[in-house]
C-alpha positions as CSV (number, residue, x, y, z in Angstrom):
1,M,0.0,-0.6,0.2
2,G,3.4,2.2,1.2
3,F,4.0,2.2,-2.8
4,V,1.1,2.4,-3.5
5,F,0.3,5.7,-2.6
6,L,3.8,6.8,-2.9
7,L,3.1,6.2,-7.3
8,C,0.4,8.9,-6.5
9,F,2.2,11.6,-4.8
10,A,4.5,11.5,-7.8
11,T,1.8,11.3,-10.5
12,V,0.7,14.4,-8.8
13,S,3.6,16.2,-9.1
14,A,4.7,15.7,-12.2
15,Q,0.7,16.2,-14.0
16,T,1.5,19.2,-16.0
17,L,-1.6,21.1,-16.0
18,L,-3.4,23.7,-18.0
19,N,-3.4,27.6,-17.5
20,S,-7.0,28.5,-15.4
21,P,-7.1,32.0,-14.6
22,Y,-9.4,30.9,-11.5
23,S,-7.0,29.2,-9.8
24,R,-5.4,32.5,-9.0
25,F,-7.8,32.9,-6.1
26,G,-8.3,31.5,-2.7
27,L,-7.2,28.0,-2.2
28,G,-6.6,27.2,-6.0
29,E,-9.5,25.9,-8.6
30,I,-11.2,23.4,-5.7
31,R,-11.5,19.8,-7.7
32,S,-15.2,18.2,-7.8
33,R,-13.8,15.1,-5.6
34,T,-17.1,13.0,-7.0
35,S,-16.1,9.4,-8.1
36,S,-16.3,8.4,-11.4
37,A,-19.2,6.0,-10.8
38,S,-21.2,9.3,-10.1
39,V,-19.7,11.2,-12.6
40,A,-21.7,8.6,-14.3
41,M,-24.6,8.7,-13.4
42,G,-24.4,12.5,-14.0
43,G,-22.9,14.0,-10.8
44,T,-25.3,11.9,-8.0
45,S,-23.3,11.7,-5.1
46,L,-25.4,12.3,-1.5
47,A,-27.8,9.7,-1.9
48,F,-26.2,7.5,-3.9
49,Q,-24.8,4.1,-2.5
50,S,-23.5,1.1,-4.1
51,A,-21.5,-2.7,-3.1
52,T,-19.1,-2.6,-6.4
53,A,-18.4,2.2,-5.9
54,V,-16.0,4.1,-3.3
55,N,-18.4,7.1,-3.0
56,F,-16.2,9.8,-1.1
57,A,-19.0,12.2,-1.0
58,N,-21.2,10.9,1.7
59,P,-19.3,8.5,3.8
60,A,-22.5,7.0,5.0
61,S,-22.4,5.0,2.1
62,Y,-19.6,2.7,2.5
63,I,-22.1,0.6,4.0
64,A,-23.1,-1.0,0.9
65,Y,-20.2,-2.6,0.4
66,D,-20.1,-6.1,0.0
67,S,-19.3,-8.4,3.2
68,M,-17.3,-10.4,0.8
69,A,-15.5,-8.3,-1.2
70,A,-12.5,-5.4,-1.4
71,L,-12.9,-2.8,-3.1
72,F,-10.2,-1.1,-5.9
73,D,-11.0,2.2,-7.9
74,V,-8.4,5.1,-9.3
75,A,-9.7,6.9,-12.0
76,F,-8.0,10.1,-13.8
77,S,-9.8,12.1,-16.3
78,Y,-8.7,13.7,-19.8
79,K,-9.4,17.9,-20.4
80,N,-9.5,19.5,-23.4
81,Q,-10.1,23.6,-23.0
82,T,-9.9,26.6,-25.1
83,L,-9.1,29.8,-23.6
84,T,-9.7,33.2,-25.2
85,A,-8.8,37.0,-23.8
86,A,-6.8,39.0,-26.6
87,S,-5.4,35.8,-28.1
88,V,-6.6,32.0,-28.1
89,Q,-5.0,29.0,-26.1
90,K,-5.3,26.0,-26.6
91,G,-4.5,22.9,-24.7
92,S,-5.2,19.2,-23.1
93,T,-3.5,16.8,-20.3
94,I,-4.8,14.3,-18.3
95,Y,-5.4,15.1,-14.9
96,F,-5.2,12.2,-11.3
97,D,-8.6,12.3,-9.9
98,Y,-8.3,9.8,-7.1
99,L,-7.1,6.4,-5.7
100,A,-9.6,4.5,-2.9
101,F,-9.9,1.3,-1.2
102,G,-12.9,-0.3,0.7
103,L,-13.5,-2.8,2.7
104,S,-16.1,-4.9,5.1
105,V,-15.0,-4.8,7.9
106,S,-18.9,-6.5,10.0
107,K,-21.9,-6.2,9.1
108,W,-22.6,-3.1,10.7
109,W,-19.2,-1.0,9.7
110,K,-17.8,-0.8,6.8
111,T,-14.0,1.5,6.0
112,S,-12.3,3.3,3.4
113,L,-9.2,4.6,2.8
114,G,-8.2,6.8,0.1
115,F,-5.9,10.1,-1.7
116,Q,-7.2,12.8,-4.3
117,P,-6.2,16.5,-4.4
118,F,-8.1,18.8,-3.0
119,S,-7.4,21.7,-5.1
120,T,-4.5,22.7,-8.1
121,M,-3.6,26.2,-8.9
122,S,-1.5,26.9,-12.5
123,Y,-1.7,30.7,-14.1
124,T,0.0,32.7,-16.3
125,I,-1.6,36.1,-17.2
126,N,-0.1,39.1,-18.7
127,T,-0.6,42.7,-19.1
128,V,0.6,45.2,-21.1
129,E,0.5,49.0,-20.9
130,V,1.5,51.7,-24.0
131,T,2.1,55.1,-23.5
132,D,4.2,57.6,-25.9
133,S,7.8,56.7,-24.5
134,N,7.2,53.3,-21.8
135,S,5.8,49.5,-22.8
136,I,5.1,48.5,-18.9
137,T,4.7,44.3,-18.8
138,T,3.3,42.9,-15.7
139,S,3.2,38.8,-15.7
140,F,1.1,37.0,-12.7
141,W,2.1,33.2,-12.1
142,G,1.6,30.7,-9.6
143,E,1.5,27.0,-9.0
144,G,1.1,24.1,-6.4
145,G,-2.0,22.9,-4.9
146,I,-3.6,20.5,-1.7
147,N,-3.7,16.9,-1.5
148,E,-6.6,14.9,0.3
149,L,-5.5,11.3,1.8
150,Y,-8.9,10.6,3.9
151,W,-9.5,7.8,6.2
152,G,-14.1,7.2,6.4
153,N,-16.2,4.7,8.2
154,A,-19.7,4.0,7.6
155,F,-21.5,2.5,10.2
156,K,-25.5,0.5,10.1
157,L,-27.6,2.0,13.3
158,F,-31.0,0.0,11.6
159,N,-32.7,-1.0,8.7
160,N,-31.6,1.4,5.6
161,F,-30.4,4.1,7.6
162,S,-26.6,4.4,8.0
163,I,-24.1,7.7,9.5
164,G,-20.5,7.8,8.1
165,F,-17.9,10.4,8.3
166,N,-13.7,10.6,6.9
167,A,-11.3,12.2,9.1
168,S,-9.2,13.9,6.0
169,Y,-5.9,15.6,6.0
170,L,-4.7,18.1,3.9
171,F,-1.5,18.6,3.0
172,G,0.8,20.7,-0.1
173,E,2.2,23.8,-0.9
174,Y,1.3,26.8,-3.5
175,S,3.4,30.0,-4.8
176,R,2.5,33.2,-6.2
177,N,4.4,35.6,-8.2
178,R,4.0,39.1,-9.2
179,K,6.6,40.3,-12.2
180,V,6.5,44.1,-13.5
181,E,9.3,45.1,-16.1
182,S,9.5,48.4,-17.8
183,T,11.0,49.3,-20.7
184,D,11.8,52.8,-19.8
185,N,15.8,52.6,-18.2
186,F,14.2,54.8,-15.1
187,F,11.5,52.5,-15.0
188,A,12.7,50.6,-10.9
189,N,11.6,46.7,-12.7
190,S,10.0,44.7,-9.8
191,N,9.2,40.8,-8.8
192,T,7.4,39.6,-5.6
193,S,7.0,36.4,-5.0
194,S,4.6,34.4,-1.9
195,S,4.0,30.2,-0.9
196,N,2.1,28.7,1.8
197,Q,2.4,25.6,3.2
198,I,-0.9,24.1,4.3
199,K,-1.3,21.1,7.0
200,G,-4.5,20.8,8.6
201,F,-7.5,18.5,9.0
202,L,-10.6,17.6,7.4
203,L,-14.2,16.5,9.1
204,T,-17.0,14.8,7.3
205,L,-19.6,13.5,8.0
206,G,-22.9,12.4,6.1
207,T,-26.5,9.7,6.3
208,Q,-28.5,8.1,4.3
209,Y,-32.0,6.7,4.7
210,F,-34.1,4.5,2.2
211,V,-38.0,3.6,2.0
212,P,-38.6,0.9,0.2
213,V,-40.9,1.6,-1.9
214,K,-42.0,-2.1,-4.5
215,D,-39.1,-4.7,-5.2
216,K,-35.6,-3.5,-6.6
217,W,-37.2,0.2,-6.2
218,K,-36.0,2.8,-2.7
219,L,-36.6,6.3,-2.5
220,S,-33.9,7.7,-0.5
221,D,-32.7,10.7,1.4
222,A,-28.9,11.5,2.4
223,D,-27.3,14.3,4.2
């Protein structure tokens, strides 16, 4: 398991991210944090549970795991985008989305362990201000991101009702840079840079309740 997680860390740090101007703000561009099974169902997550899929968006869903099986789920996504401003930029890349395990401890207790990117920062913005005797170029760029390592558990309190939690450790580093250059020799050029290291914990709670309607049909409520 240690080798697998080490491989994922290397994949995240090595991937080439597309330029995203929106990632300039806050902690960067927050990732979707949904499983491939949820994406295939149009983004359904809170009320979704399956014996063959890890739904870490709602930890209460882990209770559906088959007691005789262990789950392993890894996902990558392909992104192609076009940015249009003063010029047009096109690019594509493959992102690592998540790695997750699911395991049944008992009939009333299921557990999950996983790793996924929490947010990413990757942007480059250039502006040019031209006057009669001077041209000032201002460049902004940033890179980095935050990762999430989580341990989740679900408990069956009574028929059709379960509660769960994900205890996550967030860690990562990102930097922001600003550079100003002028063609005027009397203008003082500047270059500033700041970096931040993130370490912290996040607790996510979830519940699911299913009401049998008829054979093989259930009405669900989740939070």
